[in-house]
ROSE-45131 format. One record per atom (N, C-alpha, C, O, CB): x, y, z; residue in one letter. Coordinates in steps of 0.2 Angstrom, whole numbers, padded with zeros to 4 digits, always signed. Glycine has a CB too. Example, Ala and Ser with C-alpha at 12.3 -4.5 7.8 and 13.67 -1.06 7.14 Angstrom:
+0066-0028+0039A +0062-0022+0039A +0066-0016+0039A +0071-0017+0042A +0057-0022+0045A +0064-0011+0035S +0068-0005+0036S +0064+0000+0039S +0067+0006+0040S +0070-0003+0029S 
// end
This chain:
+0083-0162-0147M +0082-0166-0142M +0074-0164-0140M +0072-0158-0140M +0087-0164-0135M +0070-0169-0139K +0063-0168-0138K +0061-0170-0130K +0063-0174-0127K +0059-0172-0143K +0057-0164-0128F +0055-0166-0121F +0048-0169-0120F +0047-0171-0115F +0054-0160-0118F +0044-0169-0126W +0038-0171-0126W +0038-0178-0130W +0041-0178-0135W +0032-0166-0128W +0034-0183-0128P +0034-0189-0132P +0030-0189-0138P +0025-0185-0139P +0032-0196-0128P +0032-0193-0143T +0028-0193-0149T +0021-0197-0148T +0021-0200-0142T +0032-0197-0155T +0017-0198-0152R +0011-0201-0152R +0012-0209-0151R +0009-0212-0147R +0006-0200-0158R +0017-0211-0155K +0018-0219-0154K +0021-0221-0147K +0020-0226-0145K +0024-0221-0159K +0026-0216-0145Q +0028-0217-0138Q +0023-0217-0133Q +0023-0221-0128Q +0034-0212-0137Q +0019-0212-0134W +0013-0210-0129W +0009-0216-0128W +0006-0218-0123W +0009-0203-0131W +0007-0220-0134R +0003-0226-0134R +0006-0232-0130R +0002-0235-0127R +0001-0228-0141R +0012-0232-0130Y +0015-0238-0127Y +0016-0237-0120Y +0018-0242-0116Y +0021-0241-0130Y +0016-0231-0117W +0018-0229-0110W +0012-0231-0106W +0006-0231-0108W +0019-0222-0110W +0014-0233-0100S +0009-0235-0095S +0005-0229-0092S +0007-0223-0093S +0012-0239-0088S -0001-0230-0089L -0005-0224-0087L -0001-0220-0082L -0001-0214-0082L -0011-0227-0084L +0003-0223-0077P +0007-0219-0072P +0012-0215-0076P +0013-0209-0074P +0010-0222-0067P +0015-0217-0081S +0020-0213-0085S +0017-0208-0088S +0020-0202-0087S +0024-0218-0090S +0011-0208-0091R +0007-0203-0095R +0005-0198-0089R +0006-0192-0091R +0000-0206-0098R +0003-0199-0084H +0001-0195-0079H +0007-0191-0076H +0006-0185-0074H -0003-0198-0073H +0013-0194-0076T +0019-0191-0073T +0021-0186-0078T +0024-0180-0076T +0024-0196-0071T +0020-0187-0084T +0023-0183-0090T +0017-0176-0090T +0020-0171-0090T +0023-0186-0098T +0011-0178-0089A +0006-0172-0089A +0007-0168-0083A +0006-0162-0083A -0001-0175-0089A +0008-0171-0077G +0010-0168-0071G +0016-0163-0072G +0015-0157-0070G +0010-0173-0065G +0021-0166-0074L +0027-0162-0076L +0025-0155-0080L +0028-0150-0079L +0032-0167-0079L +0021-0157-0085A +0020-0151-0089A +0016-0145-0085A +0018-0140-0085A +0015-0153-0095A +0011-0148-0082V +0007-0143-0077V +0011-0140-0072V +0011-0134-0071V +0001-0147-0074V +0016-0143-0069G +0021-0141-0064G +0025-0136-0067G +0026-0131-0064G +0025-0146-0062G +0027-0137-0073V +0032-0132-0076V +0028-0125-0078V +0031-0120-0077V +0035-0135-0083V +0022-0126-0081V +0018-0120-0082V +0017-0116-0075V +0018-0110-0075V +0011-0122-0085V +0015-0119-0070G +0013-0116-0064G +0020-0113-0061G +0019-0107-0058G +0010-0122-0059G +0025-0116-0061I +0031-0113-0058I +0033-0107-0062I +0035-0102-0060I +0037-0119-0059I +0033-0108-0069S +0035-0102-0073S +0030-0096-0072S +0033-0090-0072S +0034-0104-0080S +0023-0097-0071L +0019-0092-0069L +0021-0089-0063L +0020-0083-0062L +0013-0093-0070L +0023-0093-0058T +0025-0090-0051T +0031-0086-0051T +0031-0081-0048T +0026-0096-0046T +0035-0088-0055V +0042-0084-0056V +0040-0078-0060V +0043-0073-0058V +0048-0088-0060V +0037-0078-0065A +0035-0072-0069A +0032-0067-0065A +0033-0061-0065A +0031-0074-0075A +0027-0069-0061F +0022-0065-0057F +0026-0062-0051F +0025-0056-0048F +0015-0068-0054F +0031-0066-0048G +0035-0064-0043G +0040-0059-0045G +0042-0054-0041G +0038-0070-0040G +0043-0059-0051I +0048-0054-0053I +0044-0048-0055I +0046-0042-0054I +0051-0057-0060I +0038-0049-0057L +0034-0042-0059L +0032-0039-0052L +0031-0033-0052L +0027-0044-0063L +0030-0043-0047A +0029-0040-0041A +0034-0036-0038A +0034-0030-0035A +0027-0045-0036A +0040-0039-0038I +0047-0036-0036I +0048-0029-0040I +0050-0024-0037I +0053-0041-0037I +0047-0030-0046V +0048-0024-0050V +0043-0018-0048V +0045-0012-0048V +0048-0025-0059V +0037-0020-0048F +0032-0014-0046F +0033-0012-0039F +0032-0006-0037F +0025-0017-0046F +0036-0016-0034W +0038-0014-0028W +0044-0009-0028W +0044-0005-0024W +0038-0019-0023W +0049-0011-0032L +0055-0007-0032L +0054+0000-0036L +0057+0005-0034L +0061-0011-0035L +0049+0000-0041Y +0048+0006-0045Y +0040+0007-0045Y +0037+0005-0050Y +0050+0005-0053Y +0037+0010-0040P +0030+0011-0040P +0028+0016-0045P +0031+0021-0046P +0027+0013-0033P +0023+0015-0048R +0020+0019-0053R +0016+0025-0050R +0013+0024-0044R +0015+0015-0057R +0016+0031-0053V +0012+0036-0050V +0005+0035-0054V +0005+0034-0060V +0016+0044-0051V +0000+0036-0050A -0007+0034-0052A -0008+0039-0058A -0011+0037-0064A -0012+0035-0047A -0007+0046-0057L -0009+0050-0062L -0004+0055-0063L +0000+0057-0059L -0015+0054-0061L -0003+0058-0070D +0001+0063-0071D +0000+0070-0067D -0006+0071-0065D +0002+0064-0078D +0004+0074-0066P +0003+0080-0062P -0003+0084-0064P -0006+0087-0060P +0010+0084-0062P -0003+0085-0071A -0009+0089-0073A -0016+0086-0072A -0020+0090-0070A -0009+0091-0081A -0016+0080-0073S -0023+0076-0071S -0024+0076-0064S -0030+0077-0062S -0023+0069-0073S -0019+0076-0059E -0020+0076-0052E -0022+0083-0050E -0025+0083-0045E -0014+0074-0048E -0019+0088-0053A -0021+0095-0051A -0028+0096-0053A -0032+0099-0049A -0017+0100-0055A -0030+0094-0059V -0038+0095-0060V -0042+0090-0055V -0048+0093-0053V -0039+0093-0068V -0040+0084-0054L -0044+0080-0049L -0044+0084-0042L -0049+0083-0038L -0042+0073-0049L -0039+0087-0040K -0039+0089-0033K -0043+0096-0033K -0046+0097-0028K -0032+0091-0030K -0043+0100-0039S -0047+0106-0039S -0055+0104-0040S -0059+0108-0038S -0045+0110-0044S -0056+0099-0043S -0064+0098-0044S -0067+0094-0038S -0073+0094-0037S -0065+0094-0050S -0062+0090-0034N -0064+0086-0029N -0060+0088-0022N -0056+0084-0020N -0063+0078-0030N -0061+0094-0019P -0058+0096-0014P -0059+0091-0008P -0064+0089-0006P -0060+0104-0012P -0053+0090-0004T -0054+0087+0002T -0054+0091+0008T -0051+0097+0008T -0047+0082+0003T -0059+0090+0013L -0060+0094+0018L -0059+0089+0024L -0062+0084+0025L -0067+0097+0018L -0053+0092+0029L -0053+0088+0035L -0054+0093+0041L -0053+0099+0040L -0046+0086+0036L -0057+0090+0046K -0059+0094+0051K -0056+0091+0058K -0055+0085+0058K -0068+0094+0052K -0053+0096+0062L -0050+0094+0067L -0055+0093+0073L -0058+0098+0075L -0045+0100+0069L -0056+0087+0075E -0062+0085+0079E -0060+0087+0087E -0064+0089+0091E -0064+0078+0078E -0054+0085+0088S -0052+0087+0095S -0044+0087+0095S -0040+0084+0091S -0054+0081+0101S -0041+0091+0100A -0035+0091+0102A -0033+0092+0109A -0035+0097+0112A -0032+0097+0098A -0030+0087+0112K -0029+0087+0119K -0022+0083+0121K -0019+0080+0117K -0036+0083+0122K -0021+0085+0127L -0014+0082+0129L -0016+0075+0133L -0020+0076+0138L -0011+0086+0134L -0014+0070+0131D -0015+0063+0134D -0009+0060+0136D -0004+0061+0134D -0019+0059+0129D -0009+0056+0141T -0003+0052+0142T -0005+0045+0140T -0010+0043+0141T -0001+0051+0150T -0001+0042+0135W -0001+0036+0132W +0003+0031+0136W +0008+0032+0140W +0002+0036+0125W +0001+0024+0136L +0004+0019+0139L +0011+0018+0136L +0012+0017+0130L +0001+0013+0138L +0016+0018+0141G +0023+0018+0139G +0026+0024+0138G +0033+0024+0137G +0023+0015+0133G +0023+0030+0138D +0026+0036+0137D +0025+0040+0143D +0019+0041+0145D +0023+0040+0131D +0030+0043+0147P +0030+0046+0153P +0027+0053+0152P +0025+0056+0157P +0037+0046+0157P +0028+0056+0147E +0026+0064+0146E +0019+0064+0143E +0017+0059+0139E +0032+0068+0142E +0016+0070+0144P +0009+0071+0140P +0010+0071+0132P +0015+0074+0130P +0005+0078+0143P +0006+0068+0129Y +0007+0068+0122Y +0001+0072+0118Y -0005+0071+0120Y +0007+0061+0120Y +0003+0075+0114L -0003+0079+0110L -0006+0074+0105L -0003+0071+0101L +0000+0085+0106L -0013+0074+0106T -0017+0070+0102T -0022+0073+0098T -0026+0076+0101T -0020+0064+0106T -0021+0073+0092L -0026+0076+0087L -0030+0071+0083L -0027+0066+0080L -0021+0081+0082L -0037+0072+0083V -0041+0068+0080V -0044+0072+0074V -0047+0077+0075V -0046+0066+0084V -0042+0069+0067F -0045+0072+0061F -0051+0068+0059F -0051+0062+0059F -0040+0073+0057F -0055+0072+0055K -0061+0068+0052K -0061+0071+0045K -0061+0077+0044K -0068+0069+0056K -0061+0066+0040N -0062+0068+0033N -0069+0068+0032N -0073+0063+0032N -0059+0063+0029N -0072+0074+0030V -0079+0075+0028V -0080+0075+0020V -0086+0076+0018V -0082+0081+0032V -0075+0073+0017S -0076+0073+0010S -0077+0066+0007S -0078+0061+0011S -0069+0077+0007S -0078+0065+0001E -0080+0059-0002E -0074+0055-0004E -0074+0049-0004E -0083+0060-0008E -0068+0058-0004H -0062+0055-0006H -0057+0054+0000H -0057+0058+0004H -0059+0058-0011H -0053+0049-0001A -0047+0049+0005A -0042+0054+0004A -0040+0056-0001A -0043+0043+0005A -0040+0057+0010A -0035+0062+0010A -0029+0059+0011A -0028+0056+0017A -0037+0067+0016A -0024+0059+0007S -0017+0056+0007S -0012+0061+0007S -0013+0066+0005S -0016+0051+0002S -0007+0059+0011D -0001+0063+0011D -0002+0071+0013D +0001+0075+0010D +0002+0063+0005D -0006+0071+0018F -0007+0078+0021F -0003+0079+0026F +0000+0074+0029F -0015+0079+0023F -0002+0086+0028S +0003+0088+0034S -0001+0093+0037S -0005+0096+0034S +0010+0090+0032S +0001+0094+0043W -0002+0099+0048W +0003+0103+0051W +0009+0100+0052W -0007+0096+0053W +0002+0109+0053D +0006+0113+0057D +0003+0116+0063D -0003+0117+0063D +0008+0119+0053D +0006+0117+0068L +0004+0121+0074L +0006+0128+0074L +0012+0130+0073L +0007+0118+0081L +0001+0132+0074V +0002+0140+0074V +0000+0143+0080V -0006+0141+0083V -0002+0144+0067V +0004+0147+0083G +0003+0150+0089G +0003+0158+0088G +0003+0160+0082G +0008+0148+0094G +0002+0162+0093E +0002+0169+0093E +0009+0172+0089E +0009+0177+0086E +0001+0172+0100E +0015+0169+0091E +0020+0171+0088E +0022+0167+0081E +0028+0168+0079E +0026+0170+0093E +0018+0164+0079G +0019+0160+0072G +0019+0152+0073G +0017+0150+0078G +0026+0164+0067G +0023+0150+0069L +0024+0143+0068L +0027+0140+0075L +0032+0142+0077L +0028+0141+0062L +0024+0135+0078M +0026+0133+0085M +0030+0126+0083M +0029+0123+0078M +0020+0131+0089M +0036+0126+0086S +0040+0120+0085S +0040+0115+0091S +0039+0118+0097S +0048+0122+0084S +0040+0109+0090F +0039+0104+0095F +0044+0098+0094F +0046+0097+0089F +0032+0102+0096F +0045+0094+0099S +0049+0088+0097S +0044+0082+0098S +0042+0081+0104S +0056+0088+0101S +0043+0078+0093P +0039+0072+0094P +0042+0067+0099P +0048+0067+0100P +0037+0069+0088P +0038+0063+0102S +0040+0058+0107S +0043+0053+0103S +0041+0051+0097S +0034+0055+0110S +0049+0050+0106Q +0052+0045+0102Q +0049+0038+0103Q +0051+0033+0100Q +0059+0044+0105Q +0044+0038+0107S +0041+0031+0108S +0035+0029+0103S +0033+0023+0103S +0038+0031+0115S +0034+0034+0099A +0029+0033+0094A +0032+0036+0087A +0029+0040+0083A +0022+0037+0095A +0038+0033+0085A +0042+0036+0080A +0038+0035+0073A +0039+0039+0069A +0049+0033+0080A +0035+0029+0072P +0031+0028+0066P +0026+0033+0064P +0024+0034+0058P +0028+0021+0065P +0023+0036+0069F +0017+0040+0069F +0019+0048+0069F +0018+0051+0074F +0013+0039+0075F +0024+0050+0064Q +0025+0057+0064Q +0021+0061+0060Q +0016+0058+0058Q +0032+0058+0061Q +0022+0068+0059R +0016+0072+0057R +0016+0072+0049R +0011+0074+0046R +0017+0079+0059R +0021+0069+0046D +0021+0070+0038D +0018+0063+0035D +0019+0058+0038D +0027+0072+0035D +0016+0064+0029N +0014+0058+0026N +0008+0054+0029N +0008+0048+0030N +0020+0053+0025N +0003+0057+0032L -0003+0055+0035L -0008+0054+0029L -0008+0057+0024L -0005+0059+0040L -0013+0049+0031A -0019+0048+0027A -0025+0047+0031A -0025+0043+0037A -0017+0043+0021A -0031+0050+0029V -0037+0049+0032V -0042+0046+0027V -0043+0050+0022V -0040+0055+0036V -0046+0041+0028N -0050+0038+0023N -0057+0043+0024N -0058+0045+0030N -0052+0030+0025N -0061+0043+0019P -0067+0047+0020P -0072+0044+0025P -0072+0038+0026P -0071+0047+0012P -0076+0049+0028S -0081+0046+0033S -0086+0042+0030S -0088+0044+0024S -0083+0052+0037S -0089+0037+0034S -0095+0033+0031S -0101+0037+0033S -0101+0040+0038S -0095+0026+0033S -0106+0037+0028K -0112+0040+0029K -0117+0036+0031K -0123+0038+0032K -0114+0044+0022K 
// end
């Protein structure tokens, strides 16, 4: 079974029929590419790749250290939160982005424990990132 016309059939077709067949071919190619790249996007979303192997990442981190400075730490009241909220402002003074960093509060007795406000649940203390400062 043939899906594409022969040359003899093509010559006897009217111009709208030829354009319809060419449009069908272009549409099938476009839909096929859309489905293929859509499946590829879903696969990469479900199974993200690690950019570097652990050895390369260790060499990169040791040769390009990231330096974060605490610019300010104060208690503020935020809109919608009735209690004072600890607000920390970090500045990345290195050339590369600082990703997946975490911080701890240390007092005279050691590591301080606190309960984060539930009004800002997405902004917890783990898995933070700071872009490099612009010069």
